[in-house]
Backbone atoms as SQL, in Angstrom:
CREATE TABLE atoms (id INTEGER PRIMARY KEY, chain TEXT, resi INTEGER, resn TEXT, atom TEXT, x REAL, y REAL, z REAL);
INSERT INTO atoms VALUES
  (1, 'A', 1, 'MET', 'N', 29.495, -7.330, -31.643),
  (2, 'A', 1, 'MET', 'CA', 28.916, -6.031, -31.877),
  (3, 'A', 1, 'MET', 'C', 27.406, -6.187, -31.859),
  (4, 'A', 2, 'GLY', 'N', 26.705, -5.374, -31.060),
  (5, 'A', 2, 'GLY', 'CA', 25.264, -5.481, -30.939),
  (6, 'A', 2, 'GLY', 'C', 24.528, -4.823, -32.095),
  (7, 'A', 3, 'ASP', 'N', 23.227, -5.126, -32.169),
  (8, 'A', 3, 'ASP', 'CA', 22.400, -4.560, -33.236),
  (9, 'A', 3, 'ASP', 'C', 22.378, -3.046, -33.182),
  (10, 'A', 4, 'SER', 'N', 22.319, -2.484, -31.976),
  (11, 'A', 4, 'SER', 'CA', 22.259, -1.025, -31.866),
  (12, 'A', 4, 'SER', 'C', 23.565, -0.384, -32.337),
  (13, 'A', 5, 'GLN', 'N', 24.686, -1.055, -32.101),
  (14, 'A', 5, 'GLN', 'CA', 25.966, -0.521, -32.575),
  (15, 'A', 5, 'GLN', 'C', 26.048, -0.563, -34.098),
  (16, 'A', 6, 'ILE', 'N', 25.564, -1.647, -34.692),
  (17, 'A', 6, 'ILE', 'CA', 25.559, -1.768, -36.155),
  (18, 'A', 6, 'ILE', 'C', 24.658, -0.700, -36.751),
  (19, 'A', 7, 'LEU', 'N', 23.470, -0.529, -36.166),
  (20, 'A', 7, 'LEU', 'CA', 22.527, 0.472, -36.653),
  (21, 'A', 7, 'LEU', 'C', 23.120, 1.870, -36.535),
  (22, 'A', 8, 'GLU', 'N', 23.778, 2.146, -35.426),
  (23, 'A', 8, 'GLU', 'CA', 24.403, 3.458, -35.225),
  (24, 'A', 8, 'GLU', 'C', 25.530, 3.684, -36.225),
  (25, 'A', 9, 'GLN', 'N', 26.328, 2.651, -36.481),
  (26, 'A', 9, 'GLN', 'CA', 27.422, 2.753, -37.442),
  (27, 'A', 9, 'GLN', 'C', 26.885, 2.990, -38.860),
  (28, 'A', 10, 'LEU', 'N', 25.840, 2.256, -39.248),
  (29, 'A', 10, 'LEU', 'CA', 25.239, 2.445, -40.568),
  (30, 'A', 10, 'LEU', 'C', 24.653, 3.846, -40.710),
  (31, 'A', 11, 'SER', 'N', 23.961, 4.303, -39.680),
  (32, 'A', 11, 'SER', 'CA', 23.360, 5.636, -39.714),
  (33, 'A', 11, 'SER', 'C', 24.430, 6.709, -39.833),
  (34, 'A', 12, 'SER', 'N', 25.511, 6.568, -39.072),
  (35, 'A', 12, 'SER', 'CA', 26.608, 7.539, -39.126),
  (36, 'A', 12, 'SER', 'C', 27.249, 7.577, -40.504),
  (37, 'A', 13, 'GLN', 'N', 27.458, 6.382, -41.090),
  (38, 'A', 13, 'GLN', 'CA', 28.081, 6.314, -42.414),
  (39, 'A', 13, 'GLN', 'C', 27.180, 6.941, -43.470),
  (40, 'A', 14, 'LEU', 'N', 25.874, 6.655, -43.404),
  (41, 'A', 14, 'LEU', 'CA', 24.936, 7.243, -44.362),
  (42, 'A', 14, 'LEU', 'C', 24.892, 8.760, -44.230),
  (43, 'A', 15, 'LEU', 'N', 24.881, 9.273, -43.005),
  (44, 'A', 15, 'LEU', 'CA', 24.876, 10.717, -42.784),
  (45, 'A', 15, 'LEU', 'C', 26.155, 11.348, -43.300),
  (46, 'A', 16, 'GLU', 'N', 27.287, 10.728, -43.015),
  (47, 'A', 16, 'GLU', 'CA', 28.582, 11.241, -43.486),
  (48, 'A', 16, 'GLU', 'C', 28.628, 11.269, -45.016),
  (49, 'A', 17, 'ASP', 'N', 28.154, 10.205, -45.645),
  (50, 'A', 17, 'ASP', 'CA', 28.149, 10.145, -47.107),
  (51, 'A', 17, 'ASP', 'C', 27.195, 11.172, -47.710),
  (52, 'A', 18, 'ALA', 'N', 26.076, 11.423, -47.023),
  (53, 'A', 18, 'ALA', 'CA', 25.122, 12.411, -47.525),
  (54, 'A', 18, 'ALA', 'C', 25.689, 13.827, -47.412),
  (55, 'A', 19, 'LEU', 'N', 26.408, 14.107, -46.320),
  (56, 'A', 19, 'LEU', 'CA', 26.988, 15.442, -46.124),
  (57, 'A', 19, 'LEU', 'C', 28.225, 15.670, -46.984),
  (58, 'A', 20, 'HIS', 'N', 28.991, 14.626, -47.194),
  (59, 'A', 20, 'HIS', 'CA', 30.227, 14.720, -47.977),
  (60, 'A', 20, 'HIS', 'C', 30.257, 13.597, -49.001),
  (61, 'A', 21, 'PRO', 'N', 29.457, 13.741, -50.056),
  (62, 'A', 21, 'PRO', 'CA', 29.399, 12.648, -51.030),
  (63, 'A', 21, 'PRO', 'C', 30.727, 12.467, -51.747),
  (64, 'A', 22, 'PRO', 'N', 31.056, 11.231, -52.083),
  (65, 'A', 22, 'PRO', 'CA', 32.282, 10.984, -52.824),
  (66, 'A', 22, 'PRO', 'C', 32.171, 11.577, -54.226),
  (67, 'A', 23, 'ARG', 'N', 33.294, 11.861, -54.825),
  (68, 'A', 23, 'ARG', 'CA', 33.274, 12.436, -56.174),
  (69, 'A', 23, 'ARG', 'C', 32.642, 11.468, -57.162),
  (70, 'A', 24, 'GLN', 'N', 32.967, 10.229, -57.012),
  (71, 'A', 24, 'GLN', 'CA', 32.390, 9.205, -57.882),
  (72, 'A', 24, 'GLN', 'C', 31.831, 8.105, -56.996),
  (73, 'A', 25, 'ALA', 'N', 30.545, 7.913, -57.083),
  (74, 'A', 25, 'ALA', 'CA', 29.910, 6.885, -56.261),
  (75, 'A', 25, 'ALA', 'C', 30.316, 5.509, -56.764),
  (76, 'A', 26, 'ASP', 'N', 30.606, 4.640, -55.834),
  (77, 'A', 26, 'ASP', 'CA', 30.980, 3.268, -56.163),
  (78, 'A', 26, 'ASP', 'C', 29.789, 2.331, -55.979),
  (79, 'A', 27, 'GLY', 'N', 28.608, 2.886, -56.075),
  (80, 'A', 27, 'GLY', 'CA', 27.415, 2.093, -55.817),
  (81, 'A', 27, 'GLY', 'C', 26.874, 1.394, -57.036),
  (82, 'A', 28, 'VAL', 'N', 25.652, 0.937, -56.890),
  (83, 'A', 28, 'VAL', 'CA', 24.987, 0.171, -57.945),
  (84, 'A', 28, 'VAL', 'C', 24.135, 1.107, -58.803),
  (85, 'A', 29, 'SER', 'N', 23.727, 0.607, -59.938),
  (86, 'A', 29, 'SER', 'CA', 22.887, 1.382, -60.850),
  (87, 'A', 29, 'SER', 'C', 21.423, 1.304, -60.425),
  (88, 'A', 30, 'GLN', 'N', 20.617, 2.180, -60.994),
  (89, 'A', 30, 'GLN', 'CA', 19.178, 2.142, -60.740),
  (90, 'A', 30, 'GLN', 'C', 18.590, 0.831, -61.255),
  (91, 'A', 31, 'GLU', 'N', 19.146, 0.326, -62.346),
  (92, 'A', 31, 'GLU', 'CA', 18.668, -0.941, -62.902),
  (93, 'A', 31, 'GLU', 'C', 18.890, -2.085, -61.915),
  (94, 'A', 32, 'PHE', 'N', 20.026, -2.051, -61.212),
  (95, 'A', 32, 'PHE', 'CA', 20.303, -3.068, -60.196),
  (96, 'A', 32, 'PHE', 'C', 19.248, -2.988, -59.097),
  (97, 'A', 33, 'LEU', 'N', 18.981, -1.759, -58.611),
  (98, 'A', 33, 'LEU', 'CA', 17.968, -1.587, -57.565),
  (99, 'A', 33, 'LEU', 'C', 16.603, -2.071, -58.034),
  (100, 'A', 34, 'ASP', 'N', 16.249, -1.722, -59.260),
  (101, 'A', 34, 'ASP', 'CA', 14.951, -2.130, -59.797),
  (102, 'A', 34, 'ASP', 'C', 14.846, -3.648, -59.947),
  (103, 'A', 35, 'GLY', 'N', 15.976, -4.317, -60.115),
  (104, 'A', 35, 'GLY', 'CA', 15.981, -5.758, -60.328),
  (105, 'A', 35, 'GLY', 'C', 16.087, -6.594, -59.064),
  (106, 'A', 36, 'LEU', 'N', 16.195, -5.950, -57.905),
  (107, 'A', 36, 'LEU', 'CA', 16.274, -6.714, -56.655),
  (108, 'A', 36, 'LEU', 'C', 14.984, -7.494, -56.423),
  (109, 'A', 37, 'ASP', 'N', 15.142, -8.695, -55.909),
  (110, 'A', 37, 'ASP', 'CA', 13.982, -9.540, -55.608),
  (111, 'A', 37, 'ASP', 'C', 13.150, -8.904, -54.505),
  (112, 'A', 38, 'ARG', 'N', 11.847, -8.815, -54.751),
  (113, 'A', 38, 'ARG', 'CA', 10.911, -8.289, -53.749),
  (114, 'A', 38, 'ARG', 'C', 10.402, -9.448, -52.899),
  (115, 'A', 39, 'ILE', 'N', 10.144, -9.146, -51.634),
  (116, 'A', 39, 'ILE', 'CA', 9.538, -10.134, -50.742),
  (117, 'A', 39, 'ILE', 'C', 8.061, -9.764, -50.628),
  (118, 'A', 40, 'PRO', 'N', 7.165, -10.652, -51.062),
  (119, 'A', 40, 'PRO', 'CA', 5.733, -10.345, -50.997),
  (120, 'A', 40, 'PRO', 'C', 5.264, -10.147, -49.553),
  (121, 'A', 41, 'LYS', 'N', 4.293, -9.270, -49.378),
  (122, 'A', 41, 'LYS', 'CA', 3.762, -8.963, -48.043),
  (123, 'A', 41, 'LYS', 'C', 3.299, -10.224, -47.323),
  (124, 'A', 42, 'LYS', 'N', 2.702, -11.165, -48.056),
  (125, 'A', 42, 'LYS', 'CA', 2.170, -12.376, -47.422),
  (126, 'A', 42, 'LYS', 'C', 3.279, -13.275, -46.858),
  (127, 'A', 43, 'LYS', 'N', 4.524, -13.081, -47.290),
  (128, 'A', 43, 'LYS', 'CA', 5.637, -13.884, -46.767),
  (129, 'A', 43, 'LYS', 'C', 6.325, -13.218, -45.579),
  (130, 'A', 44, 'LEU', 'N', 5.950, -11.972, -45.272),
  (131, 'A', 44, 'LEU', 'CA', 6.554, -11.268, -44.144),
  (132, 'A', 44, 'LEU', 'C', 5.879, -11.700, -42.848),
  (133, 'A', 45, 'LYS', 'N', 6.710, -11.828, -41.806),
  (134, 'A', 45, 'LYS', 'CA', 6.193, -12.192, -40.496),
  (135, 'A', 45, 'LYS', 'C', 6.026, -10.924, -39.660),
  (136, 'A', 46, 'LYS', 'N', 5.203, -11.017, -38.652),
  (137, 'A', 46, 'LYS', 'CA', 4.895, -9.867, -37.801),
  (138, 'A', 46, 'LYS', 'C', 6.154, -9.238, -37.192),
  (139, 'A', 47, 'ASP', 'N', 7.136, -10.077, -36.831),
  (140, 'A', 47, 'ASP', 'CA', 8.334, -9.566, -36.167),
  (141, 'A', 47, 'ASP', 'C', 9.501, -9.292, -37.121),
  (142, 'A', 48, 'ASP', 'N', 9.294, -9.394, -38.444),
  (143, 'A', 48, 'ASP', 'CA', 10.347, -9.066, -39.408),
  (144, 'A', 48, 'ASP', 'C', 10.558, -7.557, -39.432),
  (145, 'A', 49, 'THR', 'N', 11.819, -7.144, -39.281),
  (146, 'A', 49, 'THR', 'CA', 12.141, -5.717, -39.272),
  (147, 'A', 49, 'THR', 'C', 13.289, -5.419, -40.224),
  (148, 'A', 50, 'CYS', 'N', 13.371, -4.179, -40.638),
  (149, 'A', 50, 'CYS', 'CA', 14.471, -3.720, -41.476),
  (150, 'A', 50, 'CYS', 'C', 15.725, -3.611, -40.609),
  (151, 'A', 51, 'ALA', 'N', 16.832, -4.137, -41.099),
  (152, 'A', 51, 'ALA', 'CA', 18.086, -4.103, -40.340),
  (153, 'A', 51, 'ALA', 'C', 18.656, -2.691, -40.235),
  (154, 'A', 52, 'ILE', 'N', 18.186, -1.772, -41.049),
  (155, 'A', 52, 'ILE', 'CA', 18.705, -0.403, -41.006),
  (156, 'A', 52, 'ILE', 'C', 17.866, 0.469, -40.073),
  (157, 'A', 53, 'CYS', 'N', 16.547, 0.497, -40.276),
  (158, 'A', 53, 'CYS', 'CA', 15.705, 1.404, -39.476),
  (159, 'A', 53, 'CYS', 'C', 15.014, 0.711, -38.303),
  (160, 'A', 54, 'SER', 'N', 15.067, -0.606, -38.246),
  (161, 'A', 54, 'SER', 'CA', 14.463, -1.419, -37.178),
  (162, 'A', 54, 'SER', 'C', 12.938, -1.328, -37.114),
  (163, 'A', 55, 'THR', 'N', 12.310, -0.813, -38.140),
  (164, 'A', 55, 'THR', 'CA', 10.855, -0.712, -38.180),
  (165, 'A', 55, 'THR', 'C', 10.275, -2.022, -38.708),
  (166, 'A', 56, 'PRO', 'N', 9.258, -2.550, -38.031),
  (167, 'A', 56, 'PRO', 'CA', 8.613, -3.760, -38.562),
  (168, 'A', 56, 'PRO', 'C', 8.021, -3.480, -39.944),
  (169, 'A', 57, 'TYR', 'N', 8.278, -4.390, -40.871),
  (170, 'A', 57, 'TYR', 'CA', 7.798, -4.199, -42.237),
  (171, 'A', 57, 'TYR', 'C', 6.287, -4.049, -42.302),
  (172, 'A', 58, 'LEU', 'N', 5.584, -4.813, -41.487),
  (173, 'A', 58, 'LEU', 'CA', 4.128, -4.816, -41.561),
  (174, 'A', 58, 'LEU', 'C', 3.492, -3.592, -40.910),
  (175, 'A', 59, 'ASP', 'N', 4.306, -2.682, -40.325),
  (176, 'A', 59, 'ASP', 'CA', 3.777, -1.398, -39.858),
  (177, 'A', 59, 'ASP', 'C', 3.394, -0.522, -41.046),
  (178, 'A', 60, 'ASP', 'N', 3.993, -0.801, -42.195),
  (179, 'A', 60, 'ASP', 'CA', 3.694, -0.073, -43.424),
  (180, 'A', 60, 'ASP', 'C', 2.545, -0.798, -44.134),
  (181, 'A', 61, 'ARG', 'N', 1.569, -0.047, -44.569),
  (182, 'A', 61, 'ARG', 'CA', 0.420, -0.654, -45.252),
  (183, 'A', 61, 'ARG', 'C', 0.843, -1.323, -46.556),
  (184, 'A', 62, 'TYR', 'N', 1.796, -0.715, -47.246),
  (185, 'A', 62, 'TYR', 'CA', 2.312, -1.247, -48.510),
  (186, 'A', 62, 'TYR', 'C', 3.835, -1.392, -48.418),
  (187, 'A', 63, 'PRO', 'N', 4.320, -2.390, -47.698),
  (188, 'A', 63, 'PRO', 'CA', 5.782, -2.522, -47.540),
  (189, 'A', 63, 'PRO', 'C', 6.458, -2.897, -48.858),
  (190, 'A', 64, 'LEU', 'N', 7.593, -2.284, -49.098),
  (191, 'A', 64, 'LEU', 'CA', 8.407, -2.616, -50.260),
  (192, 'A', 64, 'LEU', 'C', 9.730, -3.142, -49.719),
  (193, 'A', 65, 'VAL', 'N', 9.783, -4.456, -49.565),
  (194, 'A', 65, 'VAL', 'CA', 10.934, -5.119, -48.956),
  (195, 'A', 65, 'VAL', 'C', 11.694, -5.855, -50.049),
  (196, 'A', 66, 'VAL', 'N', 13.023, -5.643, -50.071),
  (197, 'A', 66, 'VAL', 'CA', 13.857, -6.296, -51.071),
  (198, 'A', 66, 'VAL', 'C', 14.881, -7.187, -50.388),
  (199, 'A', 67, 'LYS', 'N', 15.292, -8.219, -51.135),
  (200, 'A', 67, 'LYS', 'CA', 16.284, -9.182, -50.646),
  (201, 'A', 67, 'LYS', 'C', 17.555, -8.977, -51.462),
  (202, 'A', 68, 'LEU', 'N', 18.694, -8.910, -50.788),
  (203, 'A', 68, 'LEU', 'CA', 19.960, -8.777, -51.496),
  (204, 'A', 68, 'LEU', 'C', 20.444, -10.145, -51.956),
  (205, 'A', 69, 'PRO', 'N', 21.175, -10.190, -53.060),
  (206, 'A', 69, 'PRO', 'CA', 21.603, -11.477, -53.617),
  (207, 'A', 69, 'PRO', 'C', 22.679, -12.193, -52.799),
  (208, 'A', 70, 'CYS', 'N', 23.264, -11.525, -51.834),
  (209, 'A', 70, 'CYS', 'CA', 24.341, -12.142, -51.055),
  (210, 'A', 70, 'CYS', 'C', 23.835, -13.180, -50.062),
  (211, 'A', 71, 'ASN', 'N', 22.592, -12.998, -49.563),
  (212, 'A', 71, 'ASN', 'CA', 22.078, -13.893, -48.531),
  (213, 'A', 71, 'ASN', 'C', 20.558, -13.733, -48.484),
  (214, 'A', 72, 'ASP', 'N', 19.843, -14.827, -48.446),
  (215, 'A', 72, 'ASP', 'CA', 18.380, -14.773, -48.414),
  (216, 'A', 72, 'ASP', 'C', 17.850, -14.069, -47.168),
  (217, 'A', 73, 'LEU', 'N', 18.640, -14.006, -46.118),
  (218, 'A', 73, 'LEU', 'CA', 18.195, -13.362, -44.880),
  (219, 'A', 73, 'LEU', 'C', 18.522, -11.873, -44.833),
  (220, 'A', 74, 'HIS', 'N', 19.213, -11.358, -45.835),
  (221, 'A', 74, 'HIS', 'CA', 19.559, -9.939, -45.871),
  (222, 'A', 74, 'HIS', 'C', 18.494, -9.193, -46.667),
  (223, 'A', 75, 'HIS', 'N', 17.460, -8.744, -45.949),
  (224, 'A', 75, 'HIS', 'CA', 16.374, -8.008, -46.590),
  (225, 'A', 75, 'HIS', 'C', 16.163, -6.688, -45.862),
  (226, 'A', 76, 'PHE', 'N', 15.696, -5.700, -46.621),
  (227, 'A', 76, 'PHE', 'CA', 15.600, -4.328, -46.130),
  (228, 'A', 76, 'PHE', 'C', 14.407, -3.634, -46.774),
  (229, 'A', 77, 'ASP', 'N', 13.967, -2.532, -46.140),
  (230, 'A', 77, 'ASP', 'CA', 13.063, -1.613, -46.817),
  (231, 'A', 77, 'ASP', 'C', 13.836, -1.025, -47.984),
  (232, 'A', 78, 'LEU', 'N', 13.218, -0.948, -49.139),
  (233, 'A', 78, 'LEU', 'CA', 13.892, -0.363, -50.293),
  (234, 'A', 78, 'LEU', 'C', 14.263, 1.095, -50.020),
  (235, 'A', 79, 'GLU', 'N', 13.426, 1.795, -49.242),
  (236, 'A', 79, 'GLU', 'CA', 13.711, 3.187, -48.885),
  (237, 'A', 79, 'GLU', 'C', 15.006, 3.317, -48.086),
  (238, 'A', 80, 'CYS', 'N', 15.335, 2.304, -47.309),
  (239, 'A', 80, 'CYS', 'CA', 16.541, 2.343, -46.476),
  (240, 'A', 80, 'CYS', 'C', 17.781, 1.876, -47.246),
  (241, 'A', 81, 'ILE', 'N', 17.649, 0.775, -47.971),
  (242, 'A', 81, 'ILE', 'CA', 18.816, 0.196, -48.625),
  (243, 'A', 81, 'ILE', 'C', 19.173, 0.927, -49.915),
  (244, 'A', 82, 'GLY', 'N', 18.199, 1.559, -50.557),
  (245, 'A', 82, 'GLY', 'CA', 18.453, 2.268, -51.815),
  (246, 'A', 82, 'GLY', 'C', 19.569, 3.300, -51.718),
  (247, 'A', 83, 'PRO', 'N', 19.497, 4.242, -50.762),
  (248, 'A', 83, 'PRO', 'CA', 20.574, 5.241, -50.651),
  (249, 'A', 83, 'PRO', 'C', 21.935, 4.608, -50.358),
  (250, 'A', 84, 'TRP', 'N', 21.952, 3.577, -49.537),
  (251, 'A', 84, 'TRP', 'CA', 23.217, 2.899, -49.233),
  (252, 'A', 84, 'TRP', 'C', 23.820, 2.305, -50.509),
  (253, 'A', 85, 'LEU', 'N', 22.992, 1.569, -51.254),
  (254, 'A', 85, 'LEU', 'CA', 23.506, 0.890, -52.442),
  (255, 'A', 85, 'LEU', 'C', 23.877, 1.859, -53.561),
  (256, 'A', 86, 'LYS', 'N', 23.304, 3.044, -53.567),
  (257, 'A', 86, 'LYS', 'CA', 23.704, 4.045, -54.568),
  (258, 'A', 86, 'LYS', 'C', 25.141, 4.522, -54.309),
  (259, 'A', 87, 'LEU', 'N', 25.582, 4.437, -53.055),
  (260, 'A', 87, 'LEU', 'CA', 26.935, 4.868, -52.686),
  (261, 'A', 87, 'LEU', 'C', 27.916, 3.715, -52.544),
  (262, 'A', 88, 'HIS', 'N', 27.398, 2.552, -52.148),
  (263, 'A', 88, 'HIS', 'CA', 28.249, 1.391, -51.878),
  (264, 'A', 88, 'HIS', 'C', 27.665, 0.169, -52.577),
  (265, 'A', 89, 'ALA', 'N', 28.476, -0.573, -53.252),
  (266, 'A', 89, 'ALA', 'CA', 28.006, -1.788, -53.937),
  (267, 'A', 89, 'ALA', 'C', 28.163, -3.013, -53.037),
  (268, 'A', 90, 'THR', 'N', 28.150, -2.787, -51.740),
  (269, 'A', 90, 'THR', 'CA', 28.315, -3.880, -50.783),
  (270, 'A', 90, 'THR', 'C', 27.095, -3.988, -49.883),
  (271, 'A', 91, 'CYS', 'N', 26.872, -5.191, -49.391),
  (272, 'A', 91, 'CYS', 'CA', 25.818, -5.414, -48.408),
  (273, 'A', 91, 'CYS', 'C', 26.250, -4.770, -47.097),
  (274, 'A', 92, 'PRO', 'N', 25.392, -3.998, -46.442),
  (275, 'A', 92, 'PRO', 'CA', 25.796, -3.377, -45.177),
  (276, 'A', 92, 'PRO', 'C', 25.963, -4.376, -44.031),
  (277, 'A', 93, 'LEU', 'N', 25.464, -5.582, -44.184),
  (278, 'A', 93, 'LEU', 'CA', 25.596, -6.580, -43.124),
  (279, 'A', 93, 'LEU', 'C', 26.848, -7.435, -43.270),
  (280, 'A', 94, 'CYS', 'N', 27.077, -7.976, -44.467),
  (281, 'A', 94, 'CYS', 'CA', 28.211, -8.887, -44.642),
  (282, 'A', 94, 'CYS', 'C', 29.346, -8.284, -45.470),
  (283, 'A', 95, 'ARG', 'N', 29.119, -7.113, -46.041),
  (284, 'A', 95, 'ARG', 'CA', 30.118, -6.373, -46.841),
  (285, 'A', 95, 'ARG', 'C', 30.509, -7.078, -48.137),
  (286, 'A', 96, 'LYS', 'N', 29.735, -8.049, -48.563),
  (287, 'A', 96, 'LYS', 'CA', 30.025, -8.716, -49.832),
  (288, 'A', 96, 'LYS', 'C', 29.735, -7.758, -50.985),
  (289, 'A', 97, 'ASN', 'N', 30.622, -7.736, -51.974),
  (290, 'A', 97, 'ASN', 'CA', 30.422, -6.904, -53.148),
  (291, 'A', 97, 'ASN', 'C', 29.296, -7.509, -53.978),
  (292, 'A', 98, 'LEU', 'N', 28.227, -6.769, -54.158),
  (293, 'A', 98, 'LEU', 'CA', 27.049, -7.276, -54.847),
  (294, 'A', 98, 'LEU', 'C', 27.196, -7.257, -56.358),
  (295, 'A', 99, 'LEU', 'N', 28.220, -6.592, -56.861),
  (296, 'A', 99, 'LEU', 'CA', 28.424, -6.515, -58.305),
  (297, 'A', 99, 'LEU', 'C', 29.377, -7.583, -58.826),
  (298, 'A', 100, 'GLU', 'N', 30.045, -8.299, -57.912),
  (299, 'A', 100, 'GLU', 'CA', 30.940, -9.367, -58.354),
  (300, 'A', 100, 'GLU', 'C', 30.129, -10.511, -58.925),
  (301, 'A', 101, 'LYS', 'N', 30.544, -10.973, -60.060),
  (302, 'A', 101, 'LYS', 'CA', 29.891, -12.116, -60.681),
  (303, 'A', 101, 'LYS', 'C', 30.348, -13.379, -59.971),
  (304, 'A', 102, 'LYS', 'N', 29.423, -14.297, -59.793),
  (305, 'A', 102, 'LYS', 'CA', 29.793, -15.584, -59.208),
  (306, 'A', 102, 'LYS', 'C', 30.633, -16.340, -60.215),
  (307, 'A', 103, 'LYS', 'N', 31.745, -16.876, -59.744),
  (308, 'A', 103, 'LYS', 'CA', 32.616, -17.653, -60.608),
  (309, 'A', 103, 'LYS', 'C', 32.041, -19.051, -60.749),
  (310, 'A', 104, 'PRO', 'N', 31.953, -19.539, -61.966),
  (311, 'A', 104, 'PRO', 'CA', 31.411, -20.891, -62.141),
  (312, 'A', 104, 'PRO', 'C', 32.330, -21.940, -61.526),
  (313, 'A', 105, 'VAL', 'N', 31.724, -22.951, -60.983),
  (314, 'A', 105, 'VAL', 'CA', 32.484, -24.050, -60.398),
  (315, 'A', 105, 'VAL', 'C', 32.791, -25.046, -61.511),
  (316, 'A', 106, 'VAL', 'N', 34.074, -25.331, -61.680),
  (317, 'A', 106, 'VAL', 'CA', 34.492, -26.280, -62.711),
  (318, 'A', 106, 'VAL', 'C', 34.929, -27.554, -62.009),
  (319, 'A', 107, 'ILE', 'N', 34.304, -28.653, -62.363),
  (320, 'A', 107, 'ILE', 'CA', 34.641, -29.942, -61.774),
  (321, 'A', 107, 'ILE', 'C', 35.466, -30.712, -62.793),
  (322, 'A', 108, 'VAL', 'N', 36.663, -31.074, -62.374),
  (323, 'A', 108, 'VAL', 'CA', 37.554, -31.816, -63.256),
  (324, 'A', 108, 'VAL', 'C', 37.535, -33.267, -62.806),
  (325, 'A', 109, 'ASP', 'N', 37.201, -34.147, -63.730),
  (326, 'A', 109, 'ASP', 'CA', 37.147, -35.574, -63.430),
  (327, 'A', 109, 'ASP', 'C', 38.363, -36.223, -64.075),
  (328, 'A', 110, 'ASP', 'N', 39.404, -36.470, -63.264),
  (329, 'A', 110, 'ASP', 'CA', 40.650, -37.039, -63.773),
  (330, 'A', 110, 'ASP', 'C', 40.616, -38.562, -63.856),
  (331, 'A', 111, 'GLU', 'N', 39.609, -39.162, -63.267),
  (332, 'A', 111, 'GLU', 'CA', 39.569, -40.621, -63.249),
  (333, 'A', 111, 'GLU', 'C', 39.100, -41.174, -64.588),
  (334, 'A', 112, 'GLU', 'N', 39.703, -42.301, -64.947),
  (335, 'A', 112, 'GLU', 'CA', 39.263, -42.986, -66.157),
  (336, 'A', 112, 'GLU', 'C', 38.012, -43.788, -65.829),
  (337, 'A', 113, 'PRO', 'N', 37.158, -44.015, -66.806),
  (338, 'A', 113, 'PRO', 'CA', 35.960, -44.809, -66.539),
  (339, 'A', 113, 'PRO', 'C', 36.329, -46.231, -66.104),
  (340, 'A', 114, 'TRP', 'N', 35.525, -46.798, -65.251),
  (341, 'A', 114, 'TRP', 'CA', 35.764, -48.144, -64.725),
  (342, 'A', 114, 'TRP', 'C', 35.571, -49.174, -65.818),
  (343, 'A', 115, 'ASP', 'N', 36.549, -50.037, -65.923),
  (344, 'A', 115, 'ASP', 'CA', 36.500, -51.120, -66.927),
  (345, 'A', 115, 'ASP', 'C', 36.739, -52.422, -66.177),
  (346, 'A', 116, 'ASP', 'N', 35.723, -53.251, -66.054),
  (347, 'A', 116, 'ASP', 'CA', 35.867, -54.476, -65.262),
  (348, 'A', 116, 'ASP', 'C', 36.108, -55.710, -66.129),
  (349, 'A', 117, 'THR', 'N', 36.664, -55.513, -67.332),
  (350, 'A', 117, 'THR', 'CA', 36.932, -56.668, -68.199),
  (351, 'A', 117, 'THR', 'C', 38.151, -57.478, -67.753),
  (352, 'A', 118, 'PHE', 'N', 39.015, -56.874, -66.942),
  (353, 'A', 118, 'PHE', 'CA', 40.207, -57.597, -66.448),
  (354, 'A', 118, 'PHE', 'C', 39.993, -57.993, -65.009),
  (355, 'A', 119, 'GLY', 'N', 39.515, -59.114, -64.762),
  (356, 'A', 119, 'GLY', 'CA', 39.531, -59.700, -63.521),
  (357, 'A', 119, 'GLY', 'C', 38.640, -59.551, -62.467);
């Protein structure tokens, strides 16, 4: 699926949701949006663009670019991703649920400590 198809699909979904909002939004809270990691302007490259609107971030004098917790490469204009996340708690690129807590990794060590007293 090409970038233009993804962009068209996202735009269509956002328009559909705006015209016919769900009774209960399954999106994130304002606190979640406010807590998203910002990408400083000095770390943005000339060719970095928003995956939703395709506008280069540096075309804006004061870009407000946020990174989603699912992937360091999933970053968007806050103006673009905000409405999406208010309706959907998933990343529009990978569809990962952003509200799921990461499960801790438990390492079980079944081996007994090495004892070299016998032989």
